[in-house]
N, C-alpha and C positions, 0 to 999 in steps of 0.2 A: 686602861684602854689598849687594845691589841690591834695591830694592823697586819693584814694578810695580803697575799697575792692570789687571785682567783683566775682560773681559766674555765670558761664555759665550753660546751662540746665543740663548737666551731673553732673557738680561739685555741683550744688545746690541740685540735687537729692541725691548725695553722702553725702553731709554734713548734710542735714536735716533728711535723712533716715538712717544715720549711716551706709553708704554703705561700705562693703568690709572689709576683714581681721579681723572681718567682717566690718571694717570701712575703709579699704584702697580703694581708688578710682583710678583705672588705667584708666586715661581719657586723650583723646587727647585735650579736652577743659579744661585745667587745671586751677585751681584757681590761681590768679596771684597777684603780689605785685607791689608796687611803681607805681600805675597807675596815669596818669596825664591827665588833660584836655589841649590839645594843643590849640593854638590860633584859629585854624580852627573849634573848638568845636567837634573835633573827638577824642574819648577816645582811648588812646594808652595803651598797657599793656606790661609788661616785664615778661616773663615766665622763670622759672628756666630751664637752658639748652639753653639759647639764650641771646645774648647781643643786639638784635634788638627788638625794640618795634613795635608792629603791632596793627592793628585794632582789635576790641573786638571779632570778629568772627573768628580770626585766629586759626587754628588747628596746633599744633606742630607736626612735623613728627617723633619726638622721643617719645617713650612710657613714659608717665608720670603717677605718682600716687600722690594723695593728701589725707592727713588725716587732717581734720579740728578740731577745739577745741570742737565742739559738739560731734564728733566721739570719741575724746580722752576721754571725760567725760563718754561716754557710756560704756567703758570697765573698768572704775574705775581706770584708770592709776594714780599711785602716783608719777611715775618718767618716764623718757624717755625709760628706759629699759623695762618697762611694755608695751610700745607701740611696740618697735622694736622686742621684743621677740615673738610677735604674728604675725609678718609679714611673709608670706610664702616665700617671696623672700630673707629673711634673714636666712642664714644657717651657723652654727658654731660660732656664736658670744659668747663672754664670759660674760654672764650676770647672771650666777648662780655660783658664785665663790666658789672654795674650794682650799685647799692647793695643790691639784694635777693638777689643770688646770690653776690656777691663784696664783702661789706661792707668788708673791710680789705685786700683784695688786688688792687685795681684796678691795671692796668698790668702784670699778670702773665699768663702763659698756661701751659697744661699739656696732658697727654695722658691719655686715659681709655679704654684698650683694653677692649672688650667691656662697658663700663659697670660695671666692677668697682671703680671708685674711682680718683681721680687719684693716690693713693699706691700703687697696686697695679701700676704699670708702671715697670720699672727703666729709667732714661734714662742712657745712656752717651755719652761723647765719646771717640772713638778707643779704645773698649773699657774706659774708666775711668769710675768712678762720679762723680756730681755731688752737690754739697751741695743739701739741700732748703731751701726758703724758711723763714725764721725766723717768719714770720707765717702761721698756718694759714688754711684756708678756713672758711666758716661751719660746716662739718661737723667741724672740728677736724683736718683732714688737712694735713700738711706735704708739699709736692710739689716736684719739680724745675721751676723756672721756665724754660721754654724760651726766653723772650724775653731771658734773661740768659746764654744758652749760648755763642754764637759768632756773629760776623758772617756773614750769609747768603752773602756773596761767597766765604767760605773753605770752604763746605760742598761736598764732592764728591758725597756721596750719603747717604741714610738707609736703614738696614737694620732690618727689623722681624722679630722672632721672635714668632709669633702663638699658640703653643700652651702658653705657660707655661714658665718656665726656672729655677725655684727650685733644682732639683738641680744646676744649673751656676753660677748667679750669686748665689743667696741669697734670703732670704725676701721681699724687695721686688720680685721678678720674678714675682709670682703670675700676673698677666695676660699677661706677656710682656716683651720687651726691645725698646727702640728705641735704636739705636746710630747716632750721627751721625759720619760719617767725613769728615775734612777733606782738602783737597787736599794733595798732597805732590809733590816733585820738580818744582815749578813754577818756571819760569825766565822772568822778565819782570815786567811791571806791568800792572795793569788798574784802571780807575776806572769807576764807573757812577753815573748820576744818575737817580732815579725821582721822578716827580710823579704824584700821584693826587688826583682831585677827585670828591667825592661829590655826588649829585643833591640832597641836602637839607642845609639849614643851611650852616654854614661848615666842613664836615668835609673837610679836606684833609690830605695826607700827603706829606712830603718825605723821601727817603732818599738819603744820599750815602755811597758805599762806595769803599774802595781796597784793593788787594791787590798785594803785592810778593813776589817770590821769586827765589832764586838757588841754583844747584847747583854743586858742585865735585867733584873727584876723591874727597874724603873725606866729603862730607856735603852737606846742603842746609838752607835756612832759608826760611820764609815768614812774612809779617806781614800782618795784615788789620785794618782799622778801619771802623766804620760809625757814622753819625749819623742818627737818625730823629726827626722832629718831626711830631706828629699833633695837629691841632686838634680840639676837642670837637664832639660831636653831642648836642644836648639833646633831651629828650622833647618840648619845646615846638617844636622844629624839624620833627619828624615824629611827631605824636601818634598812636600805635598803640592806646593804651588809652582806655577810656571814663573820664570824670571820676570816676565812682563806683569804678572799679578802683583809683584812686590817692587816694582820699579817706580821711582819718583822722578818727575821731570827736573827736580832740583838736585843736582849732584855736585861732586867735585872729582874730576874736572866739571866745569860749569858751563853755563851759557851767559850771554851778555846782550842786553838790549841796546842796539846802536841808534834806535829810533823807536817811538811808541809802536808796539805791535810787530816789531822786527827783531826777534831774537836770533843770535848767531852762535854757533858752537865754537868753543875755545879753539882758535886756530893752531894752538900749540899741541893739540891732541885731545882725543876723547876715548875712542875704542881701545887704543893701545895701552891706556892706563885703567882699563876696566869699565869704562863708561859704555852706555848704549845710545848711539846716535839716533835721533829721530828727525829725519829731513822733512821740512815743512814747505819747501818751495824748490822749483827746478834749479839745477846747477847754473850758476851765472847770474841769478837774480841779484845778488850782491857780489860783484867781482872779487874773486879770491877767497870768499867766505861761504860757509854752508849755513843757510837759514834753517834753524831748527833748534833742538834741545839735546843736551847730553844727559841721558837718564842714569839713575843710580839704583842698583839692586840692593835694597836695604834688608831683604828677607833673611839672609843667613845670620845676621847679627841678633835677631830677635829669638825669643825662647817660647816654645809651646808650654813648657813647664818651668816655672821659676825655681831658683835655688831657695829652699825653704827650711826653716827650723821652727819648731813649736814646742812650747812647754805649757801644759795645761794641768791645773790642780783643782781639786774639789773636796770639800768635806761637808758632812751633814750629821747633825746631832739631834736626837729626839729624847725628851724627858717627860715622864708622866708625874705631874704634881699630885694628881688624884686619879681614881679610876675614870673620871669624866673629863679631865682637863690635861691637855698635852701641849708642850712647847717644842717647836722645831726651828732650827736655825741652819742656814746653808751659807757657805762662803766659797766663792770660786774665783780663780784668776787664770788668765791666759796671756802668754807672751809669744807673739808671732812675728817672725822676721822673714822677709822675702826680697829677693833680688831678681829682677827680670832683665834680660838682655835688651840692648837698644843700639841704634845706629851710632857711628862715631860722633855725629852731631845732627841736630834737626835742620830742616830747611830754614832758610832765612827769608822771612816774608816781608821785610821792610824795604825792599828794593834799594839797597845802599849804592852809592855812586863811587866808581873807580875814577880818580881824576886823570886828566890827560897827561899830567906830569909823572904818573906812576912809572917807575923804571921798567916794569915788565909789560906795560900797556902797549899792545901792538896796533891799536886802532887810531892813535893820533888824536883822539877826542875823548871826552868823558863818556863813560858808558855805565849802565845800571847792571849790577851783579845779580844773577839769577842762579842760585846754587846753595851750597852749604859750606861751612868753614872747613870741614874735614869729611872725607868720603872714602874712596877706594884706597886700600892699602893701610888704613888706620884701624886700630882696635875699637871695638864698640864701647859705648858708655852705658852703664847700667842705671836703671831706676830702682829705688829702694823704698820699701814700705816697712814701717814699724808700728805694730798694733798691740796695745796693752789694754786688757779688759779686766775690770774688777767688779764683783757682784756680791751683794750681801742681802739676804732675805730672811726674815724671821716671822713666825706666825704663832698664834695661840688658838687652839681648837678646843671645843667643848661639846659634850653630848648632853642632851636634855631628854626628858621622858618621851617627847614626841618628835625629836629632830636633833639638829646640831647647829653650831655657830663657829665662825672663824674671823679673826682679826689679823691682818698681816701688814707688813711694811717691807718694801723692796727698794734698794738703791743700787744702781749699776752705772758704771762709767767706762767709756771707751776713749782712750787717747790714741790718736792715729797720726803718724808723721809720714808724709810722702815727700821724697826729694828726687829731683831729676836735673841733670846738667843741661844748660842751654847757653846760647850766645847772647851777649849784651848788645843792645842796639847801638847806643852812642859810642861805646868803646870799640865796637867793630868798625863803625864808620870812621872813627879816628885812625884806626890801624890801616884802613885803606888809604887814608890821606897822608900816611907816613908818621902818625903820632901814636903808634902802637907801643905798648910796654907800660908796666906799672910805675916805672920811674920817669916816664916822659911827661913833661909839662907842655901841653898843647898851646899854651899862651906864649911861653918864652922859648920853646924848643924849635928846632928846624927839622922839617920832614926828612926822615931817613938818616939823621945824623945823631951821633952820641947815643943817649939812652932812648931815642925815638926811632922806631923801626917801621918799615912798611910790612903789612901783611900781603903776601903774594897770593891772589885768588886764581892765578892762571896755572896751566899744566906744567909750566917750568918749575913749579914747586916740587914736582916729582923728580926733577933732574938737576938743572943748574942753579936754581935759586930756591932752596928749601926754606920753609918757615921755621923759626926757632920756637922752642917751648916758651921762651920769655914772652914773645908776642902772642902766642896762642893762649897762654894762661891769663893774659891781661884782659881778654874780652870774654872769658868763660866763667860762669858762676853757676851755682845750684839754686833752682827754685825750691823753696822749702815751704810746705803747707803743714802747719801744726794745728790739728783739729781736735776738738773734744766734744763728745756727746754724753749727755747726762740724763738719766732717767730716775724719777722718784715716784713711788706709787704707795698710796695708803688705800686699803680696801677692807671692808667689813661686810659680811653677809650671814644670813641665817636661813635655815630651812626647817620646816615643821609640818606635821600632819594637820589637816583642817577638818575634813568631813569624809565620811565613808561612802564609797561608791561600789558598783558591782564587782570590780576587780581589786578592791582594797581601798586604803585611805588616799585621798587626794592630798598632795603636798604642795606647799607654797614656799618659794625661796625669794628673799628680798635682800638687796644689797646696795651699797654706795661705794664709790671709788673716786679718788682724786689722784691725778697723775700730772707730772710736769716733765716735759721734754725740752731740753735746751741744747743748743748747738753753737759752738764757737769755732771759727776758722781764722787762724792768724797766719797770713802770708808774710813772707820776708819783706824787708823794706824795698828791695829792688822790684819785687812783684807789685807792691803797692803803687809803684811809679810806672807800671807797664814797661819795664825796662828790657824785657826779653824779646828776641826776634821771632820766636815761634810760640812758646807757651804764653807769651805776652805778660800776663799778670792779672791781678784781681784785687779789689778792696777787701778788707777784713769783714768778717761776719760775726755778729753776736746777737742771737735772738732766742726766744723761748716761747713755749706754748703750754698753757695749762688747761686741763679739762676736768670738769665736774661731771660725774655720771651717777645715775640711779637706775637700778634694773630689778626686774622681777620675772619669776618663772612659775608657772602653774603646771603641775603634772597630774593628769586626770586619768586614772585607770577605770575607764567607763565600764568595762567588763573584763572577764578573764581573757578575752580575745582582742580588745580594743584599748589602745593607749593614745592619749592626746597630750601634746606638749604645746603650751602657749608661753611665749617669752616677749618681753618688751624692755627696751633700753632707751633712756634719755641721756643725751650728752650735750654739754654746753661748752663751746670753745670761746665764747665771748667775742668781742670786737666785730670785725666785718664778716667773720665766718658764721657766727650765730650758733644755733642749737638744732638738734634733730631728735626725732622719735622714730625708732625702728622696731617693728614687730617681727615675730616668727611664729608660724604655725606648723606643727609636724604631727603626723598621724601614723601609727603602726597597727595593722590588723592581721592577726594570726587566723587566717581563714580555715586552715586545717592544721593538724599536728606537723605536717611537713611542708606547708606553703604559707608564706606571710607576705603582705604588701606593706609598703611604706611610702610616704610622700611628705614633702615639706615645701614651704614657700616663705621667703623672708625678704626684707629690704636692707639696704646698707647706705652708709654715708661716709665718704672718705674726704677728710679735710686736707687742704694743701699744707705741706710741711714747712718748717722754718726755712729750709734750703730752697724749696721751690718758690717761695714768696720773696726771699731776700738774698739768696745766694747767687753764685756764679762760678763758672769754670771754663777752662779751655781743654778740649779733648782732641785726639788725633783720629781722623776717620778717612776712609776711602770713599770717594764719590766718582761718578762718571759725568764728565763735563759735556753737555750737549753742544757747546760752542766749539770746543777743541776736538770733540769726538774721541776723547781718550779718558782713561782713568787718571785720577789725581789723588794724592795723599795730602789732606788739608787740615788746617786748624779750624775747629768748630767752636766758636766762642758763644757761650750761653749765658744769658742774664736772667735773674729772677723776675717774677711778675707778681706784684702785690694785688693785682686786680683779679686773681684767680678765684673761681667759685668752687665750692665743694662738689665732688662728683657723687652721683647717686646711682644705685643699682637695685635690681630685683633678681632674685635667684630662686629657682625651684628644682626639685628633684623628685622623680618617681621611680620606684624600684621594687624588686621582689627577691625573696630568698626561697630556695626550693631544695629539699632533701628527699628525693624520691625513695631512697633506701639508705641503709646505714653506710656511713663513711663516704657518701657522695654528696657534695655540696655545690650548689650553683647560685651565684649572685649576679644580678643584672640591674643597672641603674641608668636612667636617662636624666641628664642634668642640663641646665640652661642658666646662663648669666647674661643680663642685659644692663648695659651702662649708659648713662647720659652725662654730658658735661665731663667726660673722662679727662683727667689731667695728664697731659703728655708733653714731652719735649718735641718741638717741631722737628720733623725729619729733615736733615740737611740735604739729602738727595731730592726730596720732594720740593724743597724751597728752590733748589737749583733748577729743577725741571720746570717749575711754575713760571719763573722769570729769571733766566740766566744773566740778564743785563741789569738787574736791580742793584744799583751801586750802593744802596743803603744796607743791603744784606750780603752781597757778593763782592769780595775784594779780589782784584786781579792784578797781575804784574803787567807793566807796560800799559797797553791800551786798556782802560777800565771796562770796556765793553767786550773786547775780543781776546784779551791776553789770558795767559794761563791762570786758573783760579788758585788763589792762595788761602783764602779765609772765608768762612760763612758765619754770619751772625744770626743767632736764633734765640728763642726764649721758650717759656713754658706757657701752654695755652689750654683752654678747655675744648677738647674735640667734641664733635657732635654725638657720636654713639659708638658702641662696640657691643656686639652680641655674639656669644659663643655657646655652643651646645655640643653634646656628644653622648657616647654610651660607654659605660664601664662594665666589663664582664670578668668574673672571677669564678673559677671552678677547681675542685680537687677531688681525688678519689684515692682512698687508702686500700691497698690490697695486701693481705697477709698470706705468705707462702712459706714453704719449708726453706727456701733460699733467703728469707728475710722479708721485711716489709717494704713494699714499693708504693710510692705516692706520686703519681703524675699530677701536675698542676698547670693551669693556664690563667693568665691575667692579661687583659688587653684594654686599651682605651682607643676609641674611634671618634675623631672630631668630625661632627656633621656640619658644623657652621662656625665660621670665624669672620663675621662681617664687620667691616670697619667703615666709618665715615671720617676720613682724614681731612683736616683743614686745607692741605695743599693737594693731596693726591685724589681726593674725591671718594666715591663709593668703591670699596675694595672687597672682593670675595677672597679672604685670606686663608681659608682652609686649604691645606695641601700646597702651601706657598711659603717661601722664605721671608717675604715681606720686608725686603731690603729698602724698597722705595716708599715705605709708609711707616706708620707709628706702631705696627704690630711686631710680633716676634715670630720666629720660625715655627711653623705649625704643620709638621707631617701629619697626615690624616690618621695613620694607624701606628701605634706602638704596642708591641706584644712580647710577653715573656712566657716561655714554655719551660717547665722544669720537671725533673725526675729525681726523686729522693729515694735512696736505698739505705736501710738500716738492718744490721744483723750482728748480734752479739756485741763485740767491741769495735766493730767496723761500721763506717758510714760513708756514703758518697753522694754527690750531687752533680747533676748535669743540667746546664741552663742554656737555652737558646734565646737570644735577644734579637728582636726584629724591629727595624724602623723602616716605614714605607718610603717610597720615592716622593719627591715634592718638587715644585717648580721654583726656579731661581729667577726672580724678576730683576736681578741686576744684569743678567746676561741673556742673550737670545739663543735660540736652538742651534744656530750655526756657530756658537762660541764667541760671537762679537758682543761688545758691550751694548746694553740697552740705552741708547741715547735719545730715543724719541719714539719708542714702540717697536715691537718685534712682529714682522709680518707672518712669520712661521711659528710664532709662539715662543715661550720661554725655554731656556735650557733646563733639562730635567736632571735634578740631583738624584743619583741612583739610590735604590733601597739598600739596606745593609743588614746582614745577618752575622752575628758573632756567637761563638761557643765558649762558655765558661765551664770549668769542671773542678771538682774538689774531692779529695779523699782524706779521711782522718781516722786515727786509731787511738784507742784508749790504752796507752802503754802501761799505765798504773794497774789496770786490771790484768793485762797480759803477764806482768811480772809480779803481781800481787804485792804492790808497795803500799805503804801507809799514805803516801801522798798521791795525788792525781796528776798524771802526766798525759797530756793529749797532744799528739803530733798531727799537724795539718799540712798538707801539700796541695797546691792548687794552681790554676792558671786562669787568667782573664784574656779573652780574645785569643784562644789557643792557636788559631790558624793565622794570626797576625794579619788580619784584614785591614786594608787601608780605609780610612774614612772616605766616603764619596768625594770626588774632586769638585771643588767650587772655584770658579775663576774670580778669586778675591784674595785680599791679603791673607797670607799663611796657607791658602789653598783648601780650606775646609770650613764647615760651619761649626764654630766653637760652641754654639748654644744647643747643638744637637749631638754632635759626635765627639769621640775621644781620640786625640791624635797619637797617643802613646804606643798603640799596637799591642803586641803580646806582652803580658806581664806574668811572670812566674813567681810564686810566693811560697813561703814556708813559715809556719808558726809553731812555737812550743809554748804551751800554757801549763803552768804548774800551780796546783792548789794545795795549800797546807791545811 
């Protein structure tokens, strides 16, 4: 059995001309994998989005996109996130981590097709499932971490099914499928060295990669390894936010409640020690004291880009037992480490009491502390993530007279450890009472004597009465979440010809699948007891979910011009979730030699995950408090909901391909997804807006109705509906001249609808909106990439323009004030952004006529160092849309032996 790589006319143009996104090729004639020569000498192909192998000229009725390795190199991608972040069909992915959007998942990356959620796109490697991260996002979604997938040097291409594929692949293919195909039949060795330097701070990146492969009469093997080291970029290196955007009401110097609802600023000082006083009442309201808060600018301590290191290894072996039976095995591993910056300490949300006898207490009475243990003048405390992924997949394939069969087994595990320092509730209160210190016995000791010390929460700690490390260390500990996600999949399917039709033989594919997903989260003992003052804690989680599935697909070549695909999948989750049957119908009609139409309609069913039903977490989020009329940085504590129902959706796509003359290709698709009972995390801002005095949901300091908000309690619910639709447009034209080949390309996605029914916010028109106040994601209406590729002899160059349209920020009003109850003059507009990327490469091996291939590449991303549009929020930009790094200059040397 022989496996080949094929490119059809459109896909070949796309690959060699670096077509779309600017390299994304939305093609009906997709580049394919696992091709075989059947005994009849007819080449059969298997396209992502089908289990039926067809003749080489088959056009899939589903909209497909292909990004090949040549196109990947053209954008200077160092990792998969660099690819997906530029896809116009990808909206709201979390690839630019910060503490405010990726609290515990720094160092990871994901895909979010159509803005339907990072868990709604099925990610495959060589057609096989991947394990999801054991640590969820802030929204409680476990996703496939693309940074742990496979070394970039081993990727041959990426194929995307854009119209939903649950009828073929299961419930987690709601938004579509992204299938990464590795190189095969590679003979030789290759090494590459990448260096990238950012324009701001010390943000650099090194990538070393190696690939080796060998082929023989009976099989082949490849092995790849990569090492990545990325230095951090801190907010202080490139301040995009205003100080007030990153200012917390809880600081050090701090504020103190002398009575419910009456906070006063530390009388020993605030502004002179770096604080930001916020006066809440006229002078003299409390004689000798300022009623208000002493804010703390935590922004400079946090990082746009964490300090990261990654090791990724992959090997694939293939052996032919006979001409008709082939065995393939893959083994992969990834070791990722990331450290993101953080404030010296978190806000203390437990309202501890400073006793009247505290030696530094100037009030002569007991007061409540409203601040943090450490603030201005102290070094930041980092949060760390450690992610280790292991994957094993093996399958046996066979060819029959009328089709083929495959049996496979996949096992993958992700171990994820997240740790972050925080203050302990009881120990901190004891330190305020004078019983601080690890050697202090609060029962037998005397406050402030011997091994028992006072913690000084007042500004005199900066001058005459500093705190000792002994007392600080006694109430500080690390919250550690040790999580493990486990995936096991057994699958078998077969495809065979059935009866002859006008365009050839109809083919039927039948298959069964069993998969088990398990998730365990082991919190440290202190977290189990809710011992921390900000991250609080959580009980452990240990759950699993097993799914039985049966699926079928019928490919009907009705005539030489008309192909029909019918697919049906049954999945049984058992228990309260139950089962589902989801169909798909897709049609392709080649009206003329240069014009074809396609259309598809399908349904999907997405079950609540183990984490959504049973898990829980505390995340750090920024909100706008309508009571205080100010922004607040709060703890959002989310609990699982075992009463969740599965979400259901319907998707359809209508499109055409047109090639009016040679080398000009035009693709256009209209897509629509409609969800019911959408599973979402309640939006913290929406909860606060709906009832800011709901004491069961909103926790405040001092007065429970009017005091500063500290914590919001929420859960996961079934929202009413979400409907999104839009248009994808792709075109390229290849021009041959004496100066070389020029290929201009354009690829764009326009969102026509993103309508939400939010349980708290109500009906929302979310297209062209940041959707801060509801369950949606940032949805600029237009994303477009325009490219120009030039090739001549040993030289090649690329120029890319990337455009993101403006959109409204519903967190802020047009005048720049916070949206606390509606904006009379409309929302603040986030500006559009246009960046320019360029690259030049030369084949030095050909220039110097060497036995080895030496290719030197020099390029730049965002060459004019455009700042992302300002948003009046934490970190100052929208991390789910824009990149904060600015200009990145890179160089690569690839050597092939």
